[in-house]
N, CA, C, O and the ligand as a Tripos MOL2 file, in Angstrom:
@<TRIPOS>MOLECULE
protein
  277   275    70     0     0
PROTEIN
NO_CHARGES

@<TRIPOS>ATOM
      1 N         -20.3670    2.3440    0.3970 N.3       1 MET1
      2 CA        -20.2440    1.0590   -0.2860 C.3       1 MET1
      3 C         -19.3550    1.1870   -1.5120 C.2       1 MET1
      4 O         -19.6690    1.9330   -2.4400 O.2       1 MET1
      5 N         -18.2630    0.4720   -1.5140 N.am      2 ALA2
      6 CA        -17.3770    0.5220   -2.6640 C.3       2 ALA2
      7 C         -17.9350   -0.3030   -3.8140 C.2       2 ALA2
      8 O         -17.6850   -0.0200   -4.9860 O.2       2 ALA2
      9 N         -18.6940   -1.3250   -3.4520 N.am      3 GLN3
     10 CA        -19.2260   -2.2330   -4.4720 C.3       3 GLN3
     11 C         -20.4110   -1.5980   -5.1940 C.2       3 GLN3
     12 O         -21.2950   -1.0190   -4.5610 O.2       3 GLN3
     13 N         -20.4240   -1.7100   -6.5110 N.am      4 GLY4
     14 CA        -21.5290   -1.1550   -7.2900 C.3       4 GLY4
     15 C         -22.7790   -2.0100   -7.1530 C.2       4 GLY4
     16 O         -22.7160   -3.2370   -7.0770 O.2       4 GLY4
     17 N         -23.8970   -1.3340   -7.1260 N.am      5 ARG5
     18 CA        -25.1700   -2.0590   -7.0680 C.3       5 ARG5
     19 C         -25.9960   -1.6870   -8.2820 C.2       5 ARG5
     20 O         -25.8870   -0.5840   -8.8180 O.2       5 ARG5
     21 N         -26.7990   -2.6000   -8.6930 N.am      6 LYS6
     22 CA        -27.6920   -2.3220   -9.8190 C.3       6 LYS6
     23 C         -28.8170   -1.4010   -9.3580 C.2       6 LYS6
     24 O         -29.2940   -1.5150   -8.2290 O.2       6 LYS6
     25 N         -29.2330   -0.5060  -10.2180 N.am      7 GLY7
     26 CA        -30.3480    0.3770   -9.8980 C.3       7 GLY7
     27 C         -31.6680   -0.3490  -10.0550 C.2       7 GLY7
     28 O         -31.7170   -1.5490  -10.3270 O.2       7 GLY7
     29 N         -32.7470    0.4180   -9.8750 N.am      8 LYS8
     30 CA        -34.0780   -0.1500  -10.0300 C.3       8 LYS8
     31 C         -34.2640   -0.6830  -11.4440 C.2       8 LYS8
     32 O         -34.8260   -1.7550  -11.6680 O.2       8 LYS8
     33 N         -33.7740    0.1040  -12.3760 N.am      9 LEU9
     34 CA        -33.8410   -0.2830  -13.7820 C.3       9 LEU9
     35 C         -32.4430   -0.4930  -14.3120 C.2       9 LEU9
     36 O         -31.5180    0.2260  -13.9340 O.2       9 LEU9
     37 N         -32.2820   -1.4510  -15.1670 N.am     10 ASN10
     38 CA        -30.9850   -1.6520  -15.7910 C.3      10 ASN10
     39 C         -30.9100   -0.8490  -17.0780 C.2      10 ASN10
     40 O         -31.5910   -1.1530  -18.0570 O.2      10 ASN10
     41 N         -30.0860    0.1610  -17.0640 N.am     11 TYR11
     42 CA        -29.8770    0.9380  -18.2700 C.3      11 TYR11
     43 C         -28.6330    0.4330  -18.9720 C.2      11 TYR11
     44 O         -27.6670    0.0110  -18.3370 O.2      11 TYR11
     45 N         -28.6740    0.4810  -20.2700 N.am     12 ARG12
     46 CA        -27.4820    0.1080  -21.0230 C.3      12 ARG12
     47 C         -26.6030    1.3290  -21.1740 C.2      12 ARG12
     48 O         -27.0880    2.4580  -21.2540 O.2      12 ARG12
     49 N         -25.3120    1.0920  -21.2110 N.am     13 CYS13
     50 CA        -24.3780    2.1970  -21.3660 C.3      13 CYS13
     51 C         -24.4850    2.7680  -22.7750 C.2      13 CYS13
     52 O         -24.3190    2.0320  -23.7480 O.2      13 CYS13
     53 N         -24.7610    4.0760  -22.9060 N.am     14 PRO14
     54 CA        -24.9160    4.6700  -24.2390 C.3      14 PRO14
     55 C         -23.6190    4.6710  -25.0400 C.2      14 PRO14
     56 O         -23.6390    4.5480  -26.2650 O.2      14 PRO14
     57 N         -22.4910    4.8090  -24.3460 N.am     15 TRP15
     58 CA        -21.2040    4.8180  -25.0580 C.3      15 TRP15
     59 C         -20.8900    3.4330  -25.6180 C.2      15 TRP15
     60 O         -20.4380    3.2950  -26.7550 O.2      15 TRP15
     61 N         -21.1400    2.4080  -24.7970 N.am     16 CYS16
     62 CA        -20.9040    1.0460  -25.2720 C.3      16 CYS16
     63 C         -21.9090    0.6810  -26.3660 C.2      16 CYS16
     64 O         -21.5730    0.0050  -27.3390 O.2      16 CYS16
     65 N         -23.1260    1.1340  -26.1870 N.am     17 LEU17
     66 CA        -24.1620    0.8690  -27.1770 C.3      17 LEU17
     67 C         -23.7630    1.4400  -28.5410 C.2      17 LEU17
     68 O         -24.0440    0.8500  -29.5840 O.2      17 LEU17
     69 N         -23.1090    2.5910  -28.5100 N.am     18 ALA18
     70 CA        -22.6550    3.2290  -29.7480 C.3      18 ALA18
     71 C         -21.5910    2.3830  -30.4430 C.2      18 ALA18
     72 O         -21.3840    2.4950  -31.6510 O.2      18 ALA18
     73 N         -20.9160    1.5330  -29.6590 N.am     19 ARG19
     74 CA        -19.9210    0.6210  -30.2430 C.3      19 ARG19
     75 C         -20.5020   -0.7750  -30.4130 C.2      19 ARG19
     76 O         -19.7780   -1.7510  -30.6090 O.2      19 ARG19
     77 N         -21.8240   -0.8450  -30.3320 N.am     20 GLU20
     78 CA        -22.5410   -2.1090  -30.4990 C.3      20 GLU20
     79 C         -22.1540   -3.1280  -29.4480 C.2      20 GLU20
     80 O         -22.0920   -4.3280  -29.7150 O.2      20 GLU20
     81 N         -21.8910   -2.6270  -28.2320 N.am     21 ILE21
     82 CA        -21.6430   -3.4990  -27.0860 C.3      21 ILE21
     83 C         -22.8030   -3.3300  -26.1100 C.2      21 ILE21
     84 O         -23.1340   -2.2160  -25.7060 O.2      21 ILE21
     85 N         -23.4070   -4.4460  -25.7430 N.am     22 ASP22
     86 CA        -24.5680   -4.4170  -24.8570 C.3      22 ASP22
     87 C         -24.0850   -4.5530  -23.4210 C.2      22 ASP22
     88 O         -23.8110   -5.6570  -22.9510 O.2      22 ASP22
     89 N         -23.9810   -3.4130  -22.7190 N.am     23 MET23
     90 CA        -23.3600   -3.4010  -21.3890 C.3      23 MET23
     91 C         -24.3040   -2.7460  -20.3880 C.2      23 MET23
     92 O         -24.6600   -1.5780  -20.5410 O.2      23 MET23
     93 N         -24.7080   -3.4880  -19.3700 N.am     24 ASP24
     94 CA        -25.5270   -2.9060  -18.3110 C.3      24 ASP24
     95 C         -24.6620   -2.0350  -17.4120 C.2      24 ASP24
     96 O         -23.5060   -2.3560  -17.1360 O.2      24 ASP24
     97 N         -25.2430   -0.9250  -16.9590 N.am     25 MET25
     98 CA        -24.5060   -0.0440  -16.0670 C.3      25 MET25
     99 C         -24.8630   -0.3330  -14.6180 C.2      25 MET25
    100 O         -25.9090   -0.9090  -14.3210 O.2      25 MET25
    101 N         -23.9830    0.0730  -13.7350 N.am     26 LEU26
    102 CA        -24.2370   -0.0380  -12.3000 C.3      26 LEU26
    103 C         -24.6810    1.3190  -11.7700 C.2      26 LEU26
    104 O         -24.4350    2.3520  -12.3930 O.2      26 LEU26
    105 N         -25.3370    1.3030  -10.6160 N.am     27 TYR27
    106 CA        -25.9050    2.5150  -10.0500 C.3      27 TYR27
    107 C         -25.1720    2.8910   -8.7720 C.2      27 TYR27
    108 O         -25.0040    2.0700   -7.8710 O.2      27 TYR27
    109 N         -24.7360    4.1550   -8.7090 N.am     28 ASP28
    110 CA        -24.0680    4.6680   -7.5260 C.3      28 ASP28
    111 C         -25.0710    5.4720   -6.7090 C.2      28 ASP28
    112 O         -25.4600    6.5720   -7.1030 O.2      28 ASP28
    113 N         -25.4880    4.9260   -5.5740 N.am     29 ARG29
    114 CA        -26.5220    5.5830   -4.7860 C.3      29 ARG29
    115 C         -26.0450    6.8920   -4.1680 C.2      29 ARG29
    116 O         -26.8320    7.8260   -4.0120 O.2      29 ARG29
    117 N         -24.7800    6.9660   -3.8180 N.am     30 ASP30
    118 CA        -24.2540    8.1840   -3.2050 C.3      30 ASP30
    119 C         -24.3070    9.3640   -4.1590 C.2      30 ASP30
    120 O         -24.6750   10.4750   -3.7790 O.2      30 ASP30
    121 N         -23.9350    9.1050   -5.4000 N.am     31 LYS31
    122 CA        -23.9070   10.1850   -6.3920 C.3      31 LYS31
    123 C         -25.1870   10.2590   -7.2000 C.2      31 LYS31
    124 O         -25.3800   11.2050   -7.9630 O.2      31 LYS31
    125 N         -26.0850    9.2580   -7.0440 N.am     32 ASP32
    126 CA        -27.2980    9.1580   -7.8520 C.3      32 ASP32
    127 C         -26.9410    9.1640   -9.3400 C.2      32 ASP32
    128 O         -27.5310    9.8900  -10.1400 O.2      32 ASP32
    129 N         -25.9730    8.3460   -9.6740 N.am     33 GLU33
    130 CA        -25.4950    8.2700  -11.0490 C.3      33 GLU33
    131 C         -25.3480    6.8160  -11.4800 C.2      33 GLU33
    132 O         -25.1160    5.9290  -10.6590 O.2      33 GLU33
    133 N         -25.4830    6.5970  -12.7450 N.am     34 TYR34
    134 CA        -25.1710    5.2910  -13.3100 C.3      34 TYR34
    135 C         -23.7680    5.3270  -13.8680 C.2      34 TYR34
    136 O         -23.3010    6.3640  -14.3390 O.2      34 TYR34
    137 N         -23.1060    4.2010  -13.8150 N.am     35 TYR35
    138 CA        -21.7550    4.1750  -14.3740 C.3      35 TYR35
    139 C         -21.4740    2.8340  -15.0190 C.2      35 TYR35
    140 O         -22.0730    1.8100  -14.6900 O.2      35 TYR35
    141 N         -20.5390    2.8840  -15.9510 N.am     36 CYS36
    142 CA        -20.1930    1.7130  -16.7370 C.3      36 CYS36
    143 C         -18.8020    1.2460  -16.3520 C.2      36 CYS36
    144 O         -17.8730    2.0480  -16.2740 O.2      36 CYS36
    145 N         -18.6570   -0.0420  -16.1130 N.am     37 LEU37
    146 CA        -17.3580   -0.5800  -15.7320 C.3      37 LEU37
    147 C         -16.4330   -0.7280  -16.9240 C.2      37 LEU37
    148 O         -15.2140   -0.8050  -16.7730 O.2      37 LEU37
    149 N         -17.0180   -0.7670  -18.1000 N.am     38 ARG38
    150 CA        -16.2230   -1.0680  -19.2850 C.3      38 ARG38
    151 C         -15.5330    0.1760  -19.8480 C.2      38 ARG38
    152 O         -14.3500    0.1390  -20.1870 O.2      38 ARG38
    153 N         -16.2920    1.2860  -19.9440 N.am     39 CYS39
    154 CA        -15.7290    2.4670  -20.6060 C.3      39 CYS39
    155 C         -15.6790    3.6700  -19.6680 C.2      39 CYS39
    156 O         -15.3390    4.7690  -20.1050 O.2      39 CYS39
    157 N         -16.0080    3.4880  -18.3940 N.am     40 SER40
    158 CA        -15.9560    4.5350  -17.3810 C.3      40 SER40
    159 C         -16.9180    5.6850  -17.6360 C.2      40 SER40
    160 O         -16.6800    6.7980  -17.1670 O.2      40 SER40
    161 N         -18.0020    5.4400  -18.3710 N.am     41 PHE41
    162 CA        -19.0420    6.4320  -18.5140 C.3      41 PHE41
    163 C         -19.7710    6.6030  -17.1930 C.2      41 PHE41
    164 O         -20.0490    5.6180  -16.5090 O.2      41 PHE41
    165 N         -20.0850    7.8440  -16.8230 N.am     42 THR42
    166 CA        -20.9700    8.0900  -15.6870 C.3      42 THR42
    167 C         -22.0170    9.1190  -16.0860 C.2      42 THR42
    168 O         -21.7300   10.0370  -16.8540 O.2      42 THR42
    169 N         -23.2210    8.9660  -15.5680 N.am     43 GLY43
    170 CA        -24.2750    9.9260  -15.8760 C.3      43 GLY43
    171 C         -25.5130    9.6390  -15.0530 C.2      43 GLY43
    172 O         -25.7730    8.4960  -14.6800 O.2      43 GLY43
    173 N         -26.2800   10.6920  -14.7710 N.am     44 ASN44
    174 CA        -27.5230   10.4780  -14.0410 C.3      44 ASN44
    175 C         -28.6080    9.9830  -15.0090 C.2      44 ASN44
    176 O         -28.3970    9.8990  -16.2190 O.2      44 ASN44
    177 N         -29.7590    9.6630  -14.4430 N.am     45 GLU45
    178 CA        -30.7860    9.0070  -15.2380 C.3      45 GLU45
    179 C         -31.2370    9.8170  -16.4640 C.2      45 GLU45
    180 O         -31.3000    9.2650  -17.5620 O.2      45 GLU45
    181 N         -31.5540   11.1250  -16.3030 N.am     46 PRO46
    182 CA        -31.9710   11.9030  -17.4850 C.3      46 PRO46
    183 C         -30.9000   11.9310  -18.5680 C.2      46 PRO46
    184 O         -31.2100   11.8940  -19.7590 O.2      46 PRO46
    185 N         -29.6410   11.9960  -18.1510 N.am     47 GLU47
    186 CA        -28.5390   12.0420  -19.1040 C.3      47 GLU47
    187 C         -28.4670   10.7310  -19.8900 C.2      47 GLU47
    188 O         -28.2930   10.7290  -21.1090 O.2      47 GLU47
    189 N         -28.6020    9.6390  -19.1790 N.am     48 VAL48
    190 CA        -28.5540    8.3200  -19.8190 C.3      48 VAL48
    191 C         -29.6900    8.1820  -20.8320 C.2      48 VAL48
    192 O         -29.4860    7.7110  -21.9510 O.2      48 VAL48
    193 N         -30.8790    8.5970  -20.4270 N.am     49 LEU49
    194 CA        -32.0310    8.4960  -21.3190 C.3      49 LEU49
    195 C         -31.8470    9.3660  -22.5500 C.2      49 LEU49
    196 O         -32.1900    8.9710  -23.6640 O.2      49 LEU49
    197 N         -31.2930   10.5720  -22.3320 N.am     50 ARG50
    198 CA        -31.0770   11.4900  -23.4420 C.3      50 ARG50
    199 C         -30.0580   10.9140  -24.4360 C.2      50 ARG50
    200 O         -30.2690   10.9590  -25.6480 O.2      50 ARG50
    201 N         -28.9550   10.3750  -23.9100 N.am     51 LEU51
    202 CA        -27.9150    9.8150  -24.7680 C.3      51 LEU51
    203 C         -28.4160    8.5840  -25.5120 C.2      51 LEU51
    204 O         -28.0790    8.3710  -26.6770 O.2      51 LEU51
    205 N         -29.2250    7.7750  -24.8270 N.am     52 ASN52
    206 CA        -29.7680    6.5900  -25.4920 C.3      52 ASN52
    207 C         -30.7080    6.9850  -26.6300 C.2      52 ASN52
    208 O         -30.7050    6.3600  -27.6910 O.2      52 ASN52
    209 N         -31.5090    8.0200  -26.4030 N.am     53 ALA53
    210 CA        -32.4130    8.4940  -27.4490 C.3      53 ALA53
    211 C         -31.6120    9.0490  -28.6170 C.2      53 ALA53
    212 O         -31.9450    8.8260  -29.7810 O.2      53 ALA53
    213 N         -30.5270    9.7910  -28.2790 N.am     54 GLN54
    214 CA        -29.6440   10.3530  -29.2950 C.3      54 GLN54
    215 C         -29.0110    9.2380  -30.1290 C.2      54 GLN54
    216 O         -28.9150    9.3280  -31.3530 O.2      54 GLN54
    217 N         -28.5890    8.2010  -29.4390 N.am     55 PHE55
    218 CA        -27.9570    7.0920  -30.1380 C.3      55 PHE55
    219 C         -28.9350    6.4180  -31.0980 C.2      55 PHE55
    220 O         -28.5800    6.0790  -32.2280 O.2      55 PHE55
    221 N         -30.1730    6.2280  -30.6300 N.am     56 ARG56
    222 CA        -31.1540    5.5710  -31.4910 C.3      56 ARG56
    223 C         -31.3670    6.3690  -32.7740 C.2      56 ARG56
    224 O         -31.4970    5.7940  -33.8540 O.2      56 ARG56
    225 N         -31.4010    7.7010  -32.6500 N.am     57 ALA57
    226 CA        -31.5700    8.5570  -33.8250 C.3      57 ALA57
    227 C         -30.3770    8.4150  -34.7570 C.2      57 ALA57
    228 O         -30.5350    8.3010  -35.9730 O.2      57 ALA57
    229 N         -29.1720    8.4240  -34.1710 N.am     58 LYS58
    230 CA        -27.9500    8.2870  -34.9600 C.3      58 LYS58
    231 C         -27.9030    6.9440  -35.6730 C.2      58 LYS58
    232 O         -27.5240    6.8440  -36.8400 O.2      58 LYS58
    233 N         -28.2960    5.9250  -34.9390 N.am     59 TYR59
    234 CA        -28.2320    4.5720  -35.4890 C.3      59 TYR59
    235 C         -29.1100    4.4470  -36.7260 C.2      59 TYR59
    236 O         -28.7180    3.8260  -37.7140 O.2      59 TYR59
    237 N         -30.3020    5.0410  -36.6670 N.am     60 ARG60
    238 CA        -31.1890    5.0080  -37.8330 C.3      60 ARG60
    239 C         -30.5280    5.6980  -39.0240 C.2      60 ARG60
    240 O         -30.6010    5.2190  -40.1560 O.2      60 ARG60
    241 N         -29.8780    6.8380  -38.7480 N.am     61 ASP61
    242 CA        -29.1880    7.5610  -39.8200 C.3      61 ASP61
    243 C         -28.0860    6.7080  -40.4330 C.2      61 ASP61
    244 O         -27.9070    6.6670  -41.6500 O.2      61 ASP61
    245 N         -27.3550    6.0330  -39.5590 N.am     62 ARG62
    246 CA        -26.2360    5.2340  -40.0350 C.3      62 ARG62
    247 C         -26.7420    4.0830  -40.9220 C.2      62 ARG62
    248 O         -26.1560    3.7810  -41.9610 O.2      62 ARG62
    249 N         -27.8180    3.4640  -40.4970 N.am     63 MET63
    250 CA        -28.3790    2.3810  -41.2920 C.3      63 MET63
    251 C         -28.7780    2.8840  -42.6710 C.2      63 MET63
    252 O         -28.5750    2.2180  -43.6860 O.2      63 MET63
    253 N         -29.3570    4.0910  -42.6720 N.am     64 ARG64
    254 CA        -29.8080    4.6460  -43.9380 C.3      64 ARG64
    255 C         -28.6080    4.8780  -44.8680 C.2      64 ARG64
    256 O         -28.6670    4.5980  -46.0650 O.2      64 ARG64
    257 N         -27.5150    5.3990  -44.2820 N.am     65 ARG65
    258 CA        -26.3470    5.7100  -45.0760 C.3      65 ARG65
    259 C         -25.7100    4.4310  -45.6610 C.2      65 ARG65
    260 O         -25.2810    4.4020  -46.8140 O.2      65 ARG65
    261 N         -25.6660    3.3990  -44.8430 N.am     66 ILE66
    262 CA        -25.0420    2.1430  -45.2860 C.3      66 ILE66
    263 C         -25.7490    1.5800  -46.5190 C.2      66 ILE66
    264 O         -25.1070    1.0300  -47.4140 O.2      66 ILE66
    265 N         -27.0670    1.7190  -46.5590 N.am     67 THR67
    266 CA        -27.8160    1.1620  -47.6790 C.3      67 THR67
    267 C         -27.5410    1.9120  -48.9840 C.2      67 THR67
    268 O         -27.8860    1.4390  -50.0670 O.2      67 THR67
    269 N         -26.9010    3.1150  -48.8650 N.am     68 ASP68
    270 CA        -26.6010    3.8920  -50.0670 C.3      68 ASP68
    271 C         -25.3770    3.3760  -50.8190 C.2      68 ASP68
    272 O         -25.2000    3.6870  -51.9970 O.2      68 ASP68
    273 N         -24.5400    2.6000  -50.1600 N.am     69 PHE69
    274 CA        -23.3060    2.1430  -50.8210 C.3      69 PHE69
    275 C         -23.5900    1.2890  -52.0570 C.2      69 PHE69
    276 O         -22.6580    0.8320  -52.7190 O.2      69 PHE69
    277 ZN        -19.8100    1.7510  -21.3280 Zn       70 ZN70
@<TRIPOS>BOND
     1     1     2 1
     2     2     3 1
     3     3     4 2
     4     3     5 am
     5     5     6 1
     6     6     7 1
     7     7     8 2
     8     7     9 am
     9     9    10 1
    10    10    11 1
    11    11    12 2
    12    11    13 am
    13    13    14 1
    14    14    15 1
    15    15    16 2
    16    15    17 am
    17    17    18 1
    18    18    19 1
    19    19    20 2
    20    19    21 am
    21    21    22 1
    22    22    23 1
    23    23    24 2
    24    23    25 am
    25    25    26 1
    26    26    27 1
    27    27    28 2
    28    27    29 am
    29    29    30 1
    30    30    31 1
    31    31    32 2
    32    31    33 am
    33    33    34 1
    34    34    35 1
    35    35    36 2
    36    35    37 am
    37    37    38 1
    38    38    39 1
    39    39    40 2
    40    39    41 am
    41    41    42 1
    42    42    43 1
    43    43    44 2
    44    43    45 am
    45    45    46 1
    46    46    47 1
    47    47    48 2
    48    47    49 am
    49    49    50 1
    50    50    51 1
    51    51    52 2
    52    51    53 am
    53    53    54 1
    54    54    55 1
    55    55    56 2
    56    55    57 am
    57    57    58 1
    58    58    59 1
    59    59    60 2
    60    59    61 am
    61    61    62 1
    62    62    63 1
    63    63    64 2
    64    63    65 am
    65    65    66 1
    66    66    67 1
    67    67    68 2
    68    67    69 am
    69    69    70 1
    70    70    71 1
    71    71    72 2
    72    71    73 am
    73    73    74 1
    74    74    75 1
    75    75    76 2
    76    75    77 am
    77    77    78 1
    78    78    79 1
    79    79    80 2
    80    79    81 am
    81    81    82 1
    82    82    83 1
    83    83    84 2
    84    83    85 am
    85    85    86 1
    86    86    87 1
    87    87    88 2
    88    87    89 am
    89    89    90 1
    90    90    91 1
    91    91    92 2
    92    91    93 am
    93    93    94 1
    94    94    95 1
    95    95    96 2
    96    95    97 am
    97    97    98 1
    98    98    99 1
    99    99   100 2
   100    99   101 am
   101   101   102 1
   102   102   103 1
   103   103   104 2
   104   103   105 am
   105   105   106 1
   106   106   107 1
   107   107   108 2
   108   107   109 am
   109   109   110 1
   110   110   111 1
   111   111   112 2
   112   111   113 am
   113   113   114 1
   114   114   115 1
   115   115   116 2
   116   115   117 am
   117   117   118 1
   118   118   119 1
   119   119   120 2
   120   119   121 am
   121   121   122 1
   122   122   123 1
   123   123   124 2
   124   123   125 am
   125   125   126 1
   126   126   127 1
   127   127   128 2
   128   127   129 am
   129   129   130 1
   130   130   131 1
   131   131   132 2
   132   131   133 am
   133   133   134 1
   134   134   135 1
   135   135   136 2
   136   135   137 am
   137   137   138 1
   138   138   139 1
   139   139   140 2
   140   139   141 am
   141   141   142 1
   142   142   143 1
   143   143   144 2
   144   143   145 am
   145   145   146 1
   146   146   147 1
   147   147   148 2
   148   147   149 am
   149   149   150 1
   150   150   151 1
   151   151   152 2
   152   151   153 am
   153   153   154 1
   154   154   155 1
   155   155   156 2
   156   155   157 am
   157   157   158 1
   158   158   159 1
   159   159   160 2
   160   159   161 am
   161   161   162 1
   162   162   163 1
   163   163   164 2
   164   163   165 am
   165   165   166 1
   166   166   167 1
   167   167   168 2
   168   167   169 am
   169   169   170 1
   170   170   171 1
   171   171   172 2
   172   171   173 am
   173   173   174 1
   174   174   175 1
   175   175   176 2
   176   175   177 am
   177   177   178 1
   178   178   179 1
   179   179   180 2
   180   179   181 am
   181   181   182 1
   182   182   183 1
   183   183   184 2
   184   183   185 am
   185   185   186 1
   186   186   187 1
   187   187   188 2
   188   187   189 am
   189   189   190 1
   190   190   191 1
   191   191   192 2
   192   191   193 am
   193   193   194 1
   194   194   195 1
   195   195   196 2
   196   195   197 am
   197   197   198 1
   198   198   199 1
   199   199   200 2
   200   199   201 am
   201   201   202 1
   202   202   203 1
   203   203   204 2
   204   203   205 am
   205   205   206 1
   206   206   207 1
   207   207   208 2
   208   207   209 am
   209   209   210 1
   210   210   211 1
   211   211   212 2
   212   211   213 am
   213   213   214 1
   214   214   215 1
   215   215   216 2
   216   215   217 am
   217   217   218 1
   218   218   219 1
   219   219   220 2
   220   219   221 am
   221   221   222 1
   222   222   223 1
   223   223   224 2
   224   223   225 am
   225   225   226 1
   226   226   227 1
   227   227   228 2
   228   227   229 am
   229   229   230 1
   230   230   231 1
   231   231   232 2
   232   231   233 am
   233   233   234 1
   234   234   235 1
   235   235   236 2
   236   235   237 am
   237   237   238 1
   238   238   239 1
   239   239   240 2
   240   239   241 am
   241   241   242 1
   242   242   243 1
   243   243   244 2
   244   243   245 am
   245   245   246 1
   246   246   247 1
   247   247   248 2
   248   247   249 am
   249   249   250 1
   250   250   251 1
   251   251   252 2
   252   251   253 am
   253   253   254 1
   254   254   255 1
   255   255   256 2
   256   255   257 am
   257   257   258 1
   258   258   259 1
   259   259   260 2
   260   259   261 am
   261   261   262 1
   262   262   263 1
   263   263   264 2
   264   263   265 am
   265   265   266 1
   266   266   267 1
   267   267   268 2
   268   267   269 am
   269   269   270 1
   270   270   271 1
   271   271   272 2
   272   271   273 am
   273   273   274 1
   274   274   275 1
   275   275   276 2
@<TRIPOS>SUBSTRUCTURE
     1 MET1         2 RESIDUE 1 A MET
     2 ALA2         6 RESIDUE 1 A ALA
     3 GLN3        10 RESIDUE 1 A GLN
     4 GLY4        14 RESIDUE 1 A GLY
     5 ARG5        18 RESIDUE 1 A ARG
     6 LYS6        22 RESIDUE 1 A LYS
     7 GLY7        26 RESIDUE 1 A GLY
     8 LYS8        30 RESIDUE 1 A LYS
     9 LEU9        34 RESIDUE 1 A LEU
    10 ASN10       38 RESIDUE 1 A ASN
    11 TYR11       42 RESIDUE 1 A TYR
    12 ARG12       46 RESIDUE 1 A ARG
    13 CYS13       50 RESIDUE 1 A CYS
    14 PRO14       54 RESIDUE 1 A PRO
    15 TRP15       58 RESIDUE 1 A TRP
    16 CYS16       62 RESIDUE 1 A CYS
    17 LEU17       66 RESIDUE 1 A LEU
    18 ALA18       70 RESIDUE 1 A ALA
    19 ARG19       74 RESIDUE 1 A ARG
    20 GLU20       78 RESIDUE 1 A GLU
    21 ILE21       82 RESIDUE 1 A ILE
    22 ASP22       86 RESIDUE 1 A ASP
    23 MET23       90 RESIDUE 1 A MET
    24 ASP24       94 RESIDUE 1 A ASP
    25 MET25       98 RESIDUE 1 A MET
    26 LEU26      102 RESIDUE 1 A LEU
    27 TYR27      106 RESIDUE 1 A TYR
    28 ASP28      110 RESIDUE 1 A ASP
    29 ARG29      114 RESIDUE 1 A ARG
    30 ASP30      118 RESIDUE 1 A ASP
    31 LYS31      122 RESIDUE 1 A LYS
    32 ASP32      126 RESIDUE 1 A ASP
    33 GLU33      130 RESIDUE 1 A GLU
    34 TYR34      134 RESIDUE 1 A TYR
    35 TYR35      138 RESIDUE 1 A TYR
    36 CYS36      142 RESIDUE 1 A CYS
    37 LEU37      146 RESIDUE 1 A LEU
    38 ARG38      150 RESIDUE 1 A ARG
    39 CYS39      154 RESIDUE 1 A CYS
    40 SER40      158 RESIDUE 1 A SER
    41 PHE41      162 RESIDUE 1 A PHE
    42 THR42      166 RESIDUE 1 A THR
    43 GLY43      170 RESIDUE 1 A GLY
    44 ASN44      174 RESIDUE 1 A ASN
    45 GLU45      178 RESIDUE 1 A GLU
    46 PRO46      182 RESIDUE 1 A PRO
    47 GLU47      186 RESIDUE 1 A GLU
    48 VAL48      190 RESIDUE 1 A VAL
    49 LEU49      194 RESIDUE 1 A LEU
    50 ARG50      198 RESIDUE 1 A ARG
    51 LEU51      202 RESIDUE 1 A LEU
    52 ASN52      206 RESIDUE 1 A ASN
    53 ALA53      210 RESIDUE 1 A ALA
    54 GLN54      214 RESIDUE 1 A GLN
    55 PHE55      218 RESIDUE 1 A PHE
    56 ARG56      222 RESIDUE 1 A ARG
    57 ALA57      226 RESIDUE 1 A ALA
    58 LYS58      230 RESIDUE 1 A LYS
    59 TYR59      234 RESIDUE 1 A TYR
    60 ARG60      238 RESIDUE 1 A ARG
    61 ASP61      242 RESIDUE 1 A ASP
    62 ARG62      246 RESIDUE 1 A ARG
    63 MET63      250 RESIDUE 1 A MET
    64 ARG64      254 RESIDUE 1 A ARG
    65 ARG65      258 RESIDUE 1 A ARG
    66 ILE66      262 RESIDUE 1 A ILE
    67 THR67      266 RESIDUE 1 A THR
    68 ASP68      270 RESIDUE 1 A ASP
    69 PHE69      274 RESIDUE 1 A PHE
    70 ZN70       277 GROUP 0 **** ****
């Protein structure tokens, strides 16, 4: 299937999320990977979850830094 299908869960792209863009990823059943049409990110489920968790930690840090100005 050339056409992307949504997975069971809709994960947001961690790379787009880092740029404050809310982008749902598509799921590639053949590769068992999620991918983003916007920034060409690809990753399996654990990777996506790890990056999203990493981003959330970074985001908190960034908010803290901004308040210091
Ligand atoms: Zn993306």
